[in-house]
N, C-alpha and C positions, 0 to 999 in steps of 0.2 A: 482613517478619518470617516466620520459618518455624517449623514445629513437627514433631516426629517423629510418625509414625503409630503410635498406641498404642491401637487399639480393643480392646474387650473380646473376649477369645478364647473362642469358644463351641464351636468344633470345629476340627479340623486335617485337612488333606489329606495325601495321600501325597507324599513328596518324590520328585521326578522329576529325572533327571540334567540338569544345566545345559548349555546350549550358547549360544554367542554368534554373532550374525549381523550383522557390521558391514561396510558397503559404502560406499566413497567418502565417508568422513567421517560417515555416518549411523549412528546407534546404535538398536538394536532391542531390545525385550524378549526375554528368554530364556524357557525353560519355567517354568511355575508351580511354585514350590517350597513354597508354603504359602498358606493362606487363612484368613480370619477373618470373623466376622459381628458386627455391632453394631446391633441393632434391624433397621431396613430398609436398612442399609448393609452392603455386602459388600466385603472387601478381598482382593485376589489379588496375591501377591508373585511376581515373575518376575525374578530377578537384580537389576539396578539399577533396576527399574521396579516400581511398585505401582499397581494399578488400584483406585480406589474406585468401586463401582457402587451408587448410592443410588436407591431406588424412592420417587418422590414421589406417584404416583397409579397407577391401573391403566394409564394411557397415557403417563406421563412418567417417564423414567429419566435420572438425571444420571451422566455419566462423568467422572471426574477421574483424571489420571495424574501420579504423582510420580516424580522421579528420585532415586535414592539415599535412598529412604524419607522424603523430606521434602516434605510438602505445604505450599503457601502457606496463610496464614490464610484461613478460609472467609468472605471478604468480597467483596461485589459492589455496584457502583453500579447495575448493570442490574436486579438481582432485587429485587422489592418486599418490604419487611419483612413484609408480611402473607401472603406466599406461604410456606406450611409444608407438610410432607409430610402426606398423608392416610393413615389407617390402611388398609392393603391386605393382603389374604390373599395371601401369597407362597409359591410352591412352589419349594423349593431341592433340587437333586439333584446328585450327583456321578456322572457317567458315565465310561466308560473313556477317552474322548478329550476330553471337555469338561465344564464345569460348566453347570448350567441354573438360571437365575433367571427365574421365570415369574409373571405376574399373570394375572387372568382375561382380559386383552385381548392381551398380548404375551408373547413368550418371548425371552429373551436367552441365547445360547450363548457361553461363554467358552472358547476353545481352551486346553487344558493345554499345548500345545506352544509357543505364542508370544503368548498373550493376545489374539489376534484375536477379534473379536466378530461375531456374526450375530444379527439381530433378525427374528423372524417374528411373524405374527399368530396368532390362535387357530385359523385354518384352515391353518396351516403354510405360508402364502405368505411368501416372503422380502421383507422391507420394506427392509432395509439390511444390507450385509455389508462387512466390512473386506476390503481388498485387502492392502496392506502393513500397514494398521492404524496404530497409534500408533508413531511413532519421532521422533528428534530429532537436531539437529546443534548443535555448540557455536557460540555467537555470540562469535567471537574478538575482535571490535573493542570490544564493550561489556560482555561477560560474559553469563552465563546461557545459555539455549538457544533455538534456533528449534524450536518444537514443531509437529509435523506429524501429520495423519491422512489416510490415503488409503482410499477406499471403491470398491467395484465399482459401475460405472454399469450400472444395470439396463436391460434391453431396453425401448426406448421411453420412457425416463425424461426428464422435463422439470423445470425448476427456475425458481422465482420468488422475489421478495423482495429483500432487501439494501437496503431504504430508498430513497434518492432517485436511484439510478442512472439516467442519462438515455437508456440504450439500449432495445432491445426488451424487452418484458415477460419473454419466455422467455429464460433465461440459458444454456441449453444451448449448449456450444461457446465460452463466454466465460470470460475471466479477469478478476476484479474485485478491487480492493483498497480497504481502509478506512483512510484517513488524512485526517481532516478538512482540507479545502483551500479557501481563498478563491479560487474559479475564476471570475473576471470573464469573462462572455461564453462560458461553457462551451457545448459543442456535443453532438450525438448521440455517444454512446460516450465522451465525455470521462471520465477516471477518474484519480485519485479526485476527488470534489467534497466537498460540505459535511458530509454526515452519515455516521455510523458505526453501522450497524445489522447486526451479525453474525448475522442470522437468515435462513434460506432455507426455502422449501417445496419438497418433492419430490413428484412424481406419476408413478406408473407402474402399469400394470395396474389402473387406476381406484382405486388406493390412494394416499391422501395422507398425508404425514407432514411434520414440520418438524425443524430442527436449529438451536439457538441456541448458538453458540460464545461463551461469556462470557469474553472476553479483550480487554483494552483496548489492547494493543500494536498496531502496524501489522500488519494482517492481509490475507490473500489467500485467494481462493476460485477454484479452477480447475474449471469444470464440463465437463470432457472436452475441453479444448482441446489440452493437451500430449499426452495419451493418450486416444483416443476411448472406451475401455472403462473409464476410471477417472476419478473426480473426487476432489479433495483440498482441504483447507483447512489453513492454517498461520498462525502468529503469530510475530513476531520477538522474543518474550520471554514471560515469564510461564509459566503452566501450561496444559496442554491440559485444558480444562474445557468440556463441552458438555451441553446438555439435548436428549435425543431425545424428540420429541412425536409420538405416533401419532394419526391421525384416526379412521377412514379418510377422513372428510369434511374437505375443505380448510378450510371455515368453522370446524369444530371445532378444527383445528390453530391457526387464528388466535385463536380464543377462548382456547385454552390458553396460547399465547404471551403474550397480553395479560394473562392472569391471573398468569403468572410475573413479568412485568416491570412490572405495575401498571396498574390501570384508572384513567382520568382522572376528575376531578370533572366534574359538569355545568357548562358555561360559562354566563355570563350570556346571556340570549336575544339581547340587542343585538349580541353578538359574532358572531352568525350572520347579521346583516344585512350591508349593503353598506358597504365601507370605501373611503375616498379618500385617496391618499397621493402625495407627490412629493418628490424631493430638489431643493429644499425649498420649502415654503410659508412665506414670511416677507416682510415684517414682519407685524405684527398685522392691518393693514388687509387684506392679501391673504387671510389666514385668515378674517376676518369676511366679506369679499366672497364667498369660496368658499361658505361656509355659506348666505349670503343667496341666492346664485344657485341652489343646489340647491332651496331652498324655493320660490323664485320660479318655477322651471321645474317644480316638483312632481315632481322625480326623487327617489326614496327614497334616503336615506343615513343611517347611524347613527353613523359614526366618521370623524373627521379625524385623520390621523397627522402628527406633526411630526418631521422628520428633523433631522440634526445642527446645522443652522443656527439652531435655537431657543436653543442654548447660548451662553454667553459663552466665545468662543475654543475651542469644542468641549470645554469642561470639563463632565463629567457632573454632574448635580444642580445646575446653574446655569441662569440665563436671561440672554440678551442683552438688557439693559435698553433699548438703543436700538431694538431691534426689537419687544420685548415688555415695555413699561414696567410693565404691571399684568396679569400672566398670570392671576391668580385671577379678575379681573373679566372678562377675555376668555373664559376657560373657563366661567365662570358664565353669561355671555350666550349662549354656544353651547349650553350645557346647556338653557337655557330654550327653545331652538328644537329640542331633541331630539338634539343632537350630543354624543357622547362624545369626549374628547380622549385620544389615545395618544401617548406620546413615546418616542424612541429613547434607549438607553444603550449605551455601548461599554465594554469592559473596561479600555482604556488610560486611566490617570490621569496627567494632565499633571504633569511635574516643575516645580513652581512653589511657591516657599517661601511665597507669599501665598495659596495655594489650600487651603481648609480640608479638603477630602477628602484631598489629598496629605499635608497635615500630620498628619492622624489616622493615615493608613496608615503613615507613617514612624514616628510615635510608638509605635505598637503592633506594628510589625514585621510588617505584613500582606502585603507584596509578595513576589513570587516572586524567589528568589535563584539566582545561578549557582553553579557548583561551588566557586568560591573564596569564597563567603559574601557577595558584594556583591549589591545589588539589581539584577536584570536590567533593562536599558534597551532599549527598542525604539521606533521611530517609527511613529505612526499619525496620525490627523487633527489632534490637538492639537500635534504635534511629538514630542519625546522624552518617553516615558512610562514609568512603572512599572505593573506588572500585579498585581492581587490574586490570591492563591493560593486560588481558590475550592474547592480540594479540602481546605482547612482549615476545619473546622466553626466555629471562632471567627471566621474571616474572613467566612464566609457570614452569621453572625449580625450582624456589623458592617455588611456590605453591605445586609442587609435593613433595618437601622435608618436607612439613608440616604434611604429613600423617604418618610419622614414629611413632608418639606416638599412634595414633588411631590403627594402624595395630599391634603394639606391645601389645596393650591391648586386641587384639583379633578381632577387627572389620575386616570383610572380604568383605564388599561392601559399596558403597557410592552413595548417592542420591543427585544430583545437582538440586537445585530449585531456583526460582526467578532470573534466569539468562538470561532473554530476552534482556537486563537486566530490572528489574522492580524496580521502586522507588515510594514512596507513593505520592510525591508532583505532579509530572507532568506525571507519568506513566513510563517514562524512562529518560535517560540522555538527556540534551540539545544537539542540533545539534553541538554546538561549541566545545564540549569535544573532546580532541585529543587522537589519538591512534597511536602506533608504527606500527601496521599492518605488522609485520615481516620485518621491514626495509623499508616500503613504507608508510611514515607518512600520516595520513588522519584524517578527522573529523568523528564524530559519525555517520554521514549520511551513510558512507561507511562501518563502522565497526559494526554497530548495529546488523545486521542479522547474524553475525558470532561470536558475543561475547559469547553466551552460548555454542557454539560448542568448542570454544577455552578453555573455563573453563572446559568442559568435557574432552578435550584432556589433560589438565594439571592434572586433577584428575586421569585420566587413567594412566598417566605417574607415578604418585605417588604410585598407587597400584602396577604397574609393578615393581617399584623400591624396594618395601618392602615386597611383598607377598611371597618371597622365592619360585619362580618357580610355584606358583599357578596362575590360570587364574583370571584376574580382573572381578569384577562385578560392573558396573557403570551405573547409570540412569541419564538422563537429561530431563528437560522440554522443553528447547529451543534448536533449532538445525538448521544447514544449511546442504545442500547436502553433503554427505560423513560422517555424524556423526556416522554412523554404525561402523566406524573404531575404535571408542572410547567408545560407550555407547549404551544402549537400551533406549527406551523412553516410557513415558506414556502420555495420551491425555489431562491431565490437570484437572482443577477444574470443573468437570461435576456435574450433578444434578440427584437426585434420582427420575427419572421419566421414564415412558415407552418410551417416545420420545428419551431420552438420551441413553437408551439401544440400540435403532436403530442407533443413531449417533455413539456410540462407535464401533458398528459393522462396519459401513462404514469407520470410521477413521482408524481402524486397517487394513482393506482391502487396503485403499488408501496409507497408510504409507508403507505397504509391497511392493506394486508395485513401490513405490518411493525410493526403495533401503533400507528401514528401516523395516526389517521383525520383529525384536525383539521389539515388541510393545504390549501394553495393555492399559486398561482403569482402572479407580478406580471402582472396582466392587461394584455394589449397589448404586453408586453415592456418590461423596464427600460431596455435599451440600444437605441439607434437609434430611428428614427421609424416609427410604424405608419401605416396608412392606414385609412380608414373601414371597409372591408370586413373587414380582418383584426381590427380592434378589436371590431367587432360580433360576428364569429364567436367570438372569444375570450370576450367577455362571455356569449354564449349557453352556451358550455361551462362557464364558471366559475359560472354560476347554479346548477349542480349539484355544485360542489365545496364542502366544508364551510367553508373560509376563502375569502372572496370580497373581494379587494382589488385595485383598480387602483393600481399604483405605477410611477413612471417617473423617469428621470434628466432633470431639467428642461432640461439643456443639449442634450437630444436631442428636444425638442419636448413639448408638453403632451399629456395623455391623459385629460382630463375627459370625461364622457359627451357633452358638447355640442361637443367639439373639431372633429369632422369634418363638421359641417353637419347641417342639419335632417333629411335623409333617414336618416342613420345614428342621429342622436339619438333619433328617434321609436322605432326598433327597440330601441335600447339601453335606453331608458326602459321599454319594454314588458317586457323581461326582468328588469330590476332590480325592477320591480313584481311580476313573477311570482315572484321569489325570496322576497318577503315573503308572497305567497300560499302558497308551499311550506313556510313555517316550521313549521307543525304536523307535517308529515311529517319534515322534517330534524331537528327537536328530538326527535321520537320515536326516530329512528335514533340520535341522540346518546345518548339515555337507554339504548337497547339496548347501545350501545358502553360506556357507563359502568357498566352493570349486569352485562353478560355478556361484554364484550370483543369483541363482534361488529363487524367492520369496517363503516364507513359506506359507503365506496366499494368496490365488489366487481367485479373483472374477470370477463370472460365465463367463464373456466375455473373460477371460484369458483361460478358458478351451475349449471353442468352439467359436472362433471369426467369423466363417462363418455362425453362426446361429444368425440372427438378433434379435430373441426373447431374447437373453442374454444381449443385449446392454444397457437396462435400468433396469435390475434386480439389487436389492440393498442388499438383505439379504443372499442369498445362497453363500457359499464360500467353497473352498477346503483348507485343511491343509495338505501340502505336496502332495505326489503322492497318488492317489487311494481312498481318502476318501472325502466326501462332507457333509456339515453340513448346516442346516437352523434353526436359533433360533426361538423360540416363542417370539413375541415382542408385544403382547397385553394381557391385563388382562382377566382372565376367559376362555381363549382358551382351547379347548379340541382337537385341531388339526389345520391344516392350509393347504392352497394351496401353492405349491412351484414348482419350475422348475428344472427338472433334465436334464442335457445334454443328447442328444439322443444316449445313449449307454446302456449297461446292468448293472444294479445296484442291490445290495442287501440292504434291510432294515436291519441295524445292529441288531436291537432288535428282529425282527420277522423272519428274513431270507426270507422275501417275495421277490420274484424276479420281477424286473421291467425292461422290455425290451423296448428300444427306447421310454423312458418314457415321456419326455416333461412335460406338466403341470399335476401335480398329487395332490391328497388329501392324507394327512398322518395324522392318529390319533396321538395325542400327549397330553395325560393327563399330569398333573403337573410333574410326575416323569420321563417324556420322552422328550428329544430333538430329532427332526428328524436328523438321522445320517445314511449315506449310504456308502457302500464299492463297488468299481468297480469289476465286474466279472474278474477273472484272477489274482486278487491281492493276495499278501501274506502280512498279517497284523501281526506284532510281538507285543505281549503284555506281560508286566511284571506281576508277582504276585503283589497283593496289598502290599504296604509298607507304613510306617508312615513318613519316610523321606528318601532321597536318601542315599544309602549306609547302611541302617539299617541292612541288612543281604545280603550275596552273593546270587544271583539268582541261585537256584539249577537246574531249568529246565525252558526253555523259551517256551512260548506258541506261536505257529504259526497257524494262521487261514488262510486257503486257500479257495478261493471262485471260485467254478467251473463255467465254461461257455464254449461255443464253440468259444473261442477267443484265441488270443495270448496276453500276457502282461508281463511286466517286473516290478519287485519290488526290492528295495534296502534296506539293513540293514547295518548300520554303528555302530561299537562299539569300545570304548577304556576305559581308566580308569575313565573318567569323570571329570578329573581335571589334571592340569599340562600339560607339553608339550612333553611328551614321544612319543605321536602319530606322531610327526614330524620325528621320527627316526623309522618308520614302526611299532611302538607298537600300532597297531590297527587291527581290523578285518573289512573288507569290503566284504559284501556278496551280490551277484547279483543273484536273482531268476528269471528264465525264465519259464513261464507257457504256456502250450498249451493244449487246451481241445477239445475233441470230445464228441459226444452224449453219448458214453458208455465208456469213458476212459479219463484220464488226465495224463499229464507228467509234472513233475517239476524238473528243473535242477538248480544246485547251483554251482556258481563259487566263490572262496574265495581268498582274497588277504590280506596280512599283517601278523604280528607275535604275535598279542595280544592273550593271553590265557584267554578265557572266563571262568567264574566260573561254567558254566554248561557244560555237555557233551551230553545232549539229548534235543530234541525238543518234546513237546507234541503237536502233529499236529491234528487240527480239519479241516476236509474238509466239506465245506458247499455246499448245492445245489446238492448233489449227487442223481440224479434222476434215475440212473440205480442201479441195485443190484450188488455191486462189488464182484468179486470172488477171487481176489488176489491183494496184495500190495507187490511190489518188490522194494527194496532199494539197488541200485548198484548190481542188479542181484540176491539178496538174498531175500527169502520170509520173510515177517514181519507180525505178528499178528495184527489184528485190530478189532474194534467193530463198527458195522453198525446199525444205528437207522433209520429204514425205514420211520417211521412216521415223524421224524425230518429231514430226508434227510441229515444226518451227518454221517461222518466216523471219528473215533478217533484212533490214533496210536502213540506209542512212537518210535521215530526215532533218530538215531545217528546224532549229530550236524554237522558232516563233510561229509554228503552224497554228492554224485555227481549227481545221477539221481534217481528219484522216479517215479514209474508208478503205478497208481491205475486203475484197469480194471475189 
């Protein structure tokens, strides 16, 4: 649906002589003939092109371009409904050669000659500048236009983001496309694959910014490959609409993008535990034996996943009664042992006149149709299927209602697969398939990249409807920007190779800065057989990824923690246990993500963007505040070189102090992954448990890392499920550390009403190079034990202290 541009006219510009610049079938704006203002939106007419420039905040500006004065309806699946413009003091001026729209942080110049734009910061440094700027070409085969924007590539500019791309983190010199694709066994630089996140971060001259092109058609980004001094992005239909986001700090850019596309809810705490999955665990005895073996071996696990073989002939929302005669009883018995059950659903609904879901879909006309009006048919696991049109809100409501039976049987999480959408014949739906698109009817060319996200939304709605005030847990393979509002993701059908361990690391880093922090890979590789060393190293890395799941194709060999023998099982068990110890830190990082939009996983260039040595690093990453990890990604390694941002760090395993480290060698035999904690940090660790909630924590371990620095650490706690935290039933603790050569001070500020299960901290102070004489807590002396050789000091301290001094 289209509408003419009719903003309130508040002032008029001078009419300038028109000219047209058309080359090789490309159409360009001419000179500005008129301009209008409507609140914080400005409109500039240039021949057949109209630019809408809308200020959303001091650092966020949206650009929309219309051809022939017709904008599309201002509708987006990617932008969160809660994202609205802030009131901003805007300076508008007309100069001889350009118009100026300025906020306190950025200035945008709009050329009167041809609508090209230039964005500068308040120090007049160029952040982004059009080269050709906006132009378009007719899409003769399907109608509409290919819409294009080209920008000048700044000196030393680097690019990051775009979701799950499996290549190097730095995108400079690459061309990437967004067209969700079921890519079985993808490799490094395979493109496109599953997800469609049209957001990138730019960095040059220590200035960070971001750009979100909110267009769901097949899209392309060329970061200086075709022309080394130019980068460009374009879509095969729709309108050119993008949000410019100024930092200058890259973390702030990520926060702003997540604010635009929507912050997630807090997950249930158990979802941050360890998950075990395979294609497929069946029949019931296999699933029960799996759970019993975890508990017998005392290897922690919270979640067991059931793949498509739990269904009756792969029909969604059914059970194979031969394999699972009483699913509610099985799920209940697993729950009594601390296991949650997650089941898979696919979008393909089997064409079967006796299948109740199929009959409902036919009755209410809920399936996608071809251009001739017939229901589209495609083959997936059940055989010939129809596919719900998840872009229709009525269909999403219907789909959400289908989960009542599964939830009543005890299922507490859902896994959305094959939702690119994938079909066996042609890979996906034909272009002529029609979609409702929430009242904006369109072809599959426009709806393809959001189909999986809208399935995830409908699934999330169903869980919210029936889970009785419990938090949903939802996974999706395909996604568009903003999917974090509804689901977490995994990286798809990877391979059991060392190269894929590296790829998984990069993908999780890239997804995190693209708004989707709750991400993980199929640990050990879905395809082909792993060996004990590869699986162990992958487990070590995934211990620090927010979504932690082993998943494998059963016909390529098992990948349970005990599969590769006692030597590897012992180490794998140690790291899964450590994951549960890390949960206070990870849950706090998730609270920061849900509250502020801060990515949980942060690449090295996010930690120190003024250090050019970080720009091309691929493997080091932070998980939340204050800790940094570098996986071992090659066989037979006993250590590795890695790069530590130039601050003061402690080796977690040895307490070795590394000051202004840079490139360092770290010993890492098979039982060790390099892991560092920043000086001044307070790291909270749980006792080992075999599943979340196994027992109440009687005493929380706080590790404090001394240094002549100041630092802040956060600890967030609540019940771990439900929504009581929204009514102040939480504890938010802010620790402020300051250190001298012969003393340290730690202050604690507490907010919220949640009653923790513990009343004391067991505090360990690391790197105590002086011999302490006294520990005072809120002015009262406290006993402590000092180990001079280890440089550690241990004391039991009340959990609600205000100030602690060790001297």
